[in-house]
N, C-alpha and C positions, 0 to 999 in steps of 0.2 A: 504493499499500499504504498502511495506518495503522500505526504501532507506537505498543504502550503498554507504559511502562518503570514500573516498582517504585521508587520511592527510600524508602529511609529503612529503618532496621533493624528489620525485621518479624518475629516469630517464623516458623519454619519453617510450624508448622502452618497460621498464614494463609496465608501463600504458598502452599501444596500448595491449601488451599481456593478461593482467587482463580483459579490456573491450571485446576482441576477445575470452577469456574463458567464460565469462558472455552470451555472446550472444550464442557459442557452446550449452552450456548446456540450454538454450531457455527460458534464461531470457532478458525482455528490457532493454534495454542500453539509458538513455538519458542522453547526453552531454551537457554540458554549453558552449557557446562559446562567447569570447571578441569579443562586438560589438561597442561599445563606445568607443572614443578617451578618454575619461576621467577614463576609467578605466585602461588604460595601466600606469604602472610606468612612472615619468616622462623623465628617462634616456632612456627610451625605443622611445618615443615621438621625444625626441631631435633626437635621432641618425636617426630615420626614415627621420626628415626633415632636417636634413644635407645630408642624401643620396637625396634624392629631389634637393638639390640645389646644390649638386655634378653632378648628371647627366643634368641638366640644363644647367651650365656650361662648360660641356665635359669632364668634370674630372671621366670619366669610362673605365673599361678594359673589353674587349669580353670575353664570359666565356673560348670560346676557348682557347685565350692566357693563361688564369689563369692554365688551364687545362693541356697544354703544360709546363708552368713552374712547377705546382707541379711535372709532370712527370718526368721530367728532375733533380728535385729535390731529389725525390725518387729513382732514376737508381743511383744515387751519392752512 
């Protein structure tokens, strides 16, 4: 079996294009996903926990409100 590893910090869109290209030419692509909380960087874990607390305390903004605000900013 041959293995191809992608090294470096490439944008997600380029990663998706590379994976799709390999599939198009008939190669099997096996991706590894992060499944364990311990595999995430500490700052990501802390951000998730903060987000959960914000939700529990009602500090949320509806996606529709965010979209409207972003649209208003873009129109100016």
